[in-house]
C-alpha positions as semicolon CSV with decimal commas, in nm:
position;residue;x (nm);y (nm);z (nm)
1;M;0,300;-1,233;0,373
2;I;0,611;-1,203;0,130
3;D;0,858;-1,468;0,100
4;L;1,197;-1,226;0,089
5;D;1,423;-1,514;-0,033
6;H;1,208;-1,575;-0,330
7;L;1,238;-1,237;-0,399
8;R;1,603;-1,217;-0,346
9;S;1,670;-1,524;-0,551
10;S;1,435;-1,327;-0,826
11;L;1,667;-1,008;-0,791
12;D;1,990;-1,232;-0,848
13;D;2,161;-1,005;-1,107
14;P;2,453;-0,861;-1,070
15;E;2,286;-0,527;-1,170
16;A;2,092;-0,575;-0,862
17;E;2,339;-0,629;-0,675
18;P;2,386;-0,261;-0,528
19;W;2,055;-0,199;-0,397
20;R;1,921;-0,567;-0,304
21;D;2,025;-0,612;0,045
22;R;1,893;-0,244;0,112
23;L;1,586;-0,327;-0,049
24;I;1,518;-0,678;0,161
25;A;1,626;-0,524;0,481
26;T;1,375;-0,211;0,420
27;I;1,080;-0,485;0,323
28;Q;1,163;-0,675;0,647
29;A;1,132;-0,341;0,852
30;R;0,848;-0,184;0,728
31;I;0,668;-0,534;0,791
32;D;0,804;-0,566;1,156
33;R;0,668;-0,168;1,161
34;G;0,311;-0,342;1,124
35;H;-0,026;-0,189;1,139
36;G;-0,311;-0,168;1,380
37;D;-0,540;-0,429;1,156
38;L;-0,237;-0,668;1,073
39;P;-0,311;-0,936;1,326
40;R;-0,656;-0,947;1,186
41;W;-0,558;-0,967;0,817
42;Q;-0,286;-1,231;0,887
43;Q;-0,578;-1,438;1,062
44;A;-0,744;-1,436;0,742
45;L;-0,476;-1,581;0,545
46;A;-0,416;-1,826;0,791
47;E;-0,761;-1,919;0,773
48;L;-0,742;-1,993;0,383
49;P;-0,817;-2,381;0,329
50;P;-0,553;-2,575;0,174
51;L;-0,650;-2,598;-0,199
52;T;-0,452;-2,666;-0,530
53;A;-0,516;-2,511;-0,803
54;T;-0,491;-2,689;-1,085
55;R;-0,590;-2,412;-1,326
56;K;-0,502;-2,046;-1,332
57;A;-0,620;-1,771;-1,546
58;L;-0,395;-1,482;-1,516
59;D;-0,422;-1,324;-1,839
60;A;-0,755;-1,297;-1,839
61;A;-1,000;-0,983;-1,720
62;T;-1,089;-1,191;-1,398
63;V;-0,767;-1,271;-1,259
64;A;-0,867;-1,653;-1,131
65;V;-0,720;-1,959;-0,962
66;D;-0,959;-2,261;-1,001
67;S;-0,913;-2,652;-0,953
68;D;-1,040;-2,917;-1,175
69;L;-1,221;-3,092;-0,892
70;A;-1,490;-2,903;-0,713
71;I;-1,435;-2,759;-0,369
72;S;-1,687;-2,887;-0,096
73;P;-1,910;-2,652;0,039
74;A;-1,752;-2,602;0,349
75;Q;-1,444;-2,507;0,182
76;S;-1,602;-2,264;-0,034
77;V;-1,786;-2,126;0,291
78;A;-1,454;-2,083;0,464
79;L;-1,240;-1,988;0,159
80;E;-1,513;-1,673;0,122
81;A;-1,500;-1,579;0,502
82;A;-1,139;-1,529;0,487
83;L;-1,139;-1,307;0,175
84;R;-1,396;-1,111;0,329
85;G;-1,175;-1,070;0,596
86;L;-0,915;-0,891;0,380
87;M;-1,221;-0,650;0,233
88;P;-1,224;-0,378;0,078
89;W;-1,110;-0,517;-0,229
90;R;-1,045;-0,196;-0,443
91;K;-0,846;-0,314;-0,732
92;G;-0,976;-0,660;-0,962
93;P;-1,170;-0,864;-1,074
94;F;-1,056;-1,148;-0,922
95;A;-1,207;-1,539;-0,869
96;F;-1,084;-1,810;-0,622
97;F;-1,226;-2,131;-0,699
98;G;-1,550;-2,044;-0,824
99;I;-1,592;-1,759;-0,573
100;P;-1,611;-1,421;-0,764
101;I;-1,454;-1,077;-0,613
102;D;-1,642;-0,783;-0,743
103;T;-1,388;-0,524;-0,694
104;E;-1,438;-0,131;-0,671
105;W;-1,231;-0,089;-1,001
106;R;-1,277;-0,268;-1,307
107;S;-0,889;-0,272;-1,355
108;D;-0,915;-0,481;-1,668
109;W;-1,036;-0,153;-1,867
110;K;-0,732;0,025;-1,816
111;W;-0,526;-0,284;-1,898
112;D;-0,727;-0,304;-2,210
113;R;-0,672;0,029;-2,295
114;L;-0,262;0,034;-2,280
115;A;-0,178;-0,333;-2,351
116;H;-0,150;-0,265;-2,745
117;A;0,026;0,042;-2,717
118;M;0,305;-0,051;-2,490
119;A;0,627;-0,225;-2,587
120;P;0,601;-0,656;-2,539
121;L;0,655;-0,746;-2,197
122;N;0,808;-1,088;-2,274
123;N;1,114;-1,114;-2,080
124;R;1,145;-0,790;-1,948
125;R;1,197;-0,652;-1,574
126;V;0,894;-0,462;-1,465
127;L;0,832;-0,210;-1,177
128;D;0,499;-0,137;-1,055
129;I;0,470;0,169;-0,875
130;G;0,156;0,196;-0,660
131;C;0,045;-0,106;-0,781
132;G;-0,262;-0,178;-0,521
133;N;-0,312;-0,542;-0,474
134;G;-0,102;-0,600;-0,737
135;Y;-0,408;-0,709;-1,009
136;H;-0,190;-0,545;-1,292
137;L;0,137;-0,777;-1,172
138;W;-0,059;-1,079;-1,195
139;R;-0,160;-0,962;-1,582
140;I;0,202;-0,816;-1,612
141;R;0,380;-1,182;-1,531
142;A;0,114;-1,339;-1,777
143;S;0,222;-1,118;-2,065
144;G;0,608;-1,312;-2,011
145;A;0,768;-1,048;-1,785
146;R;1,051;-1,239;-1,623
147;L;1,056;-0,993;-1,327
148;A;0,703;-0,835;-1,205
149;L;0,777;-0,635;-0,899
150;G;0,520;-0,428;-0,731
151;I;0,523;-0,152;-0,431
152;D;0,242;0,002;-0,220
153;P;0,276;0,082;0,079
154;S;-0,068;-0,061;0,218
155;L;-0,002;-0,392;0,419
156;L;-0,395;-0,492;0,358
157;F;-0,253;-0,502;-0,031
158;L;-0,005;-0,700;0,047
159;C;-0,195;-0,990;0,218
160;Q;-0,512;-0,938;-0,062
161;F;-0,192;-1,030;-0,285
162;A;-0,101;-1,299;-0,027
163;A;-0,386;-1,445;-0,086
164;L;-0,392;-1,532;-0,446
165;Q;-0,037;-1,632;-0,442
166;T;-0,128;-1,880;-0,165
167;Y;-0,267;-2,043;-0,471
168;A;-0,112;-1,920;-0,774
169;K;0,237;-2,025;-0,640
170;E;0,392;-1,798;-0,927
171;P;0,716;-1,746;-0,950
172;H;0,884;-1,404;-1,019
173;I;0,596;-1,186;-0,910
174;H;0,645;-0,977;-0,574
175;L;0,444;-0,673;-0,423
176;A;0,690;-0,503;-0,162
177;P;0,499;-0,284;0,093
178;L;0,669;0,041;0,052
179;A;0,606;0,397;-0,089
180;M;0,843;0,514;-0,361
181;E;1,026;0,744;-0,126
182;A;1,200;0,384;0,051
183;F;1,254;0,181;-0,278
184;P;1,633;0,240;-0,402
185;Q;1,661;0,548;-0,615
186;D;1,774;0,524;-0,959
187;T;1,841;0,176;-1,013
188;A;1,846;0,210;-1,387
189;F;1,719;-0,163;-1,399
190;F;1,361;-0,199;-1,522
191;D;1,296;-0,256;-1,861
192;T;0,911;-0,106;-1,841
193;V;0,799;0,093;-1,505
194;F;0,367;0,149;-1,488
195;C;0,300;0,408;-1,276
196;M;-0,099;0,451;-1,244
197;G;-0,283;0,664;-1,011
198;V;0,017;0,846;-0,813
199;L;0,108;1,107;-1,012
200;Y;-0,172;1,393;-0,850
201;H;-0,097;1,267;-0,502
202;R;0,264;1,388;-0,540
203;R;0,334;1,748;-0,402
204;S;0,600;1,756;-0,616
205;P;0,532;1,620;-0,975
206;M;0,843;1,713;-1,185
207;D;1,065;1,553;-0,910
208;F;0,879;1,241;-0,913
209;L;0,878;1,209;-1,288
210;R;1,270;1,236;-1,262
211;E;1,227;0,951;-1,004
212;L;1,058;0,728;-1,257
213;L;1,349;0,838;-1,519
214;G;1,587;0,664;-1,262
215;Q;1,440;0,315;-1,232
216;L;1,435;0,257;-1,646
217;R;1,732;0,132;-1,832
218;P;1,803;0,342;-2,121
219;G;1,572;0,274;-2,374
220;G;1,337;0,146;-2,113
221;E;0,967;0,244;-2,133
222;L;0,716;0,424;-1,864
223;V;0,340;0,354;-1,885
224;L;0,187;0,623;-1,688
225;E;-0,192;0,698;-1,598
226;T;-0,299;0,972;-1,411
227;L;-0,562;1,245;-1,372
228;V;-0,569;1,543;-1,632
229;I;-0,791;1,851;-1,742
230;D;-0,882;1,963;-2,100
231;G;-0,624;2,222;-2,189
232;D;-0,275;2,309;-2,362
233;E;0,053;2,298;-2,221
234;T;0,020;2,591;-1,991
235;C;-0,345;2,430;-1,810
236;V;-0,308;2,274;-1,441
237;L;-0,585;2,236;-1,200
238;V;-0,443;2,313;-0,838
239;P;-0,780;2,210;-0,592
240;E;-0,839;2,453;-0,310
241;S;-0,860;2,198;-0,092
242;R;-1,032;1,866;-0,198
243;Y;-1,037;1,710;-0,523
244;A;-1,342;1,444;-0,550
245;R;-1,361;1,415;-0,186
246;M;-0,983;1,337;-0,183
247;R;-0,742;1,591;0,028
248;N;-0,445;1,434;-0,103
249;V;-0,469;1,548;-0,477
250;W;-0,223;1,821;-0,555
251;F;-0,201;1,888;-0,927
252;I;-0,398;1,793;-1,245
253;P;-0,233;1,877;-1,567
254;S;-0,372;1,847;-1,910
255;S;-0,241;1,595;-2,102
256;A;-0,049;1,851;-2,341
257;A;0,083;1,978;-2,018
258;L;0,173;1,627;-1,830
259;S;0,354;1,586;-2,221
260;L;0,573;1,871;-2,187
261;W;0,650;1,765;-1,798
262;L;0,779;1,432;-1,917
263;R;0,991;1,607;-2,177
264;R;1,126;1,864;-1,980
265;V;1,279;1,558;-1,704
266;G;1,425;1,400;-1,984
267;F;1,182;1,161;-2,160
268;R;1,174;1,078;-2,512
269;N;0,882;0,980;-2,783
270;V;0,629;1,095;-2,551
271;R;0,285;1,013;-2,642
272;V;-0,058;0,988;-2,536
273;I;-0,247;0,688;-2,592
274;D;-0,519;0,703;-2,421
275;E;-0,756;0,966;-2,277
276;C;-1,091;0,883;-2,134
277;I;-1,361;1,011;-1,853
278;T;-1,410;0,760;-1,549
279;D;-1,749;0,672;-1,495
280;V;-1,934;0,516;-1,230
281;K;-1,957;0,183;-1,424
282;E;-1,543;0,163;-1,383
283;Q;-1,565;0,284;-1,019
284;R;-1,825;0,199;-0,798
285;S;-1,889;0,054;-0,474
286;T;-2,007;-0,339;-0,437
287;D;-2,062;-0,614;-0,211
288;W;-1,702;-0,638;-0,140
289;M;-1,582;-0,273;-0,149
290;R;-1,897;-0,108;0,086
291;Y;-1,784;0,263;0,145
292;E;-1,824;0,567;-0,078
293;S;-1,704;0,542;-0,442
294;L;-1,697;0,744;-0,750
295;A;-2,086;0,803;-0,752
296;E;-2,077;1,021;-0,373
297;C;-1,801;1,217;-0,512
298;L;-1,961;1,356;-0,864
299;N;-2,220;1,676;-0,790
300;P;-2,526;1,488;-0,815
301;D;-2,719;1,729;-1,051
302;Q;-2,439;1,798;-1,269
303;P;-2,183;1,444;-1,289
304;D;-1,967;1,646;-1,464
305;L;-1,833;1,788;-1,208
306;T;-1,711;1,668;-0,870
307;I;-1,910;1,760;-0,549
308;E;-1,686;2,029;-0,529
309;G;-1,767;2,177;-0,846
310;L;-1,404;2,128;-1,011
311;P;-1,425;1,878;-1,379
312;A;-1,547;1,495;-1,319
313;P;-1,261;1,295;-1,290
314;K;-1,097;1,233;-1,660
315;R;-0,771;0,994;-1,668
316;A;-0,493;0,963;-1,965
317;I;-0,231;0,725;-2,025
318;V;0,109;0,841;-2,122
319;I;0,385;0,629;-2,276
320;A;0,741;0,745;-2,289
321;E;1,108;0,621;-2,334
322;R;1,411;0,703;-2,126
323;P;1,702;0,809;-2,389
């Protein structure tokens, strides 16, 4: 699922030496702990047919691998069965040798909102915190990053990433199945840190923002995306219980409050580069993600409210720098 020797090679840098081996050991321990469904997901990976990708589209809206030669009907059936064994697919879209995976999220829309505003990624070391199955890692690598490292604790997401990497065989792109708490702190190693869809799940957002700051080298850039509400610097929503059916949403600030938080923990040049309502075209149930999605979380009679009567999801992208 993850080539730890390859990861070690990608981190063969004097600046990573103090924490590299500890990171490798932590990843191995996480994989060893496993998950009840891990054998089933590993079997799905083992059943991927041995195909050779002669074409890769890592910089396209649909991240894809394909071949100049058509694969056989039997190979196509086997491939789709293996990929369906890794459902639900939440982030994407992807395509494997002509088989499209219509994921719950149109993650390419988020990329389109931020790509024009961030610093060019060419030759940068990039960390994506809460990367899901790694869709944006492929876009990051295709944008010229010399290292694209994602962390997300889900072993299913790791297996989905491994499915594409089986064919893409892309160097210097890795997904580590870790939460932020398990990742080395204050590395000051990365040129760019992405953190999208994570902040509102943190019980202590200020501490978390400080942890993000610690991962950046001086002058490095944070690309942060999170839920926001309308209002000024004093406005923060704390849900009484659930938000859009989620129990683990703790703080939803206004964009102005979020910008203040970032400045308070030490970031500079903080700017909001996008703010938009999340709608049911961007996040929805599909044949590859058959569970409830955003539509079931909104008030059917008043879709600008959640099912709990709170403001419907609005997301902002904020870019900031470490001094």
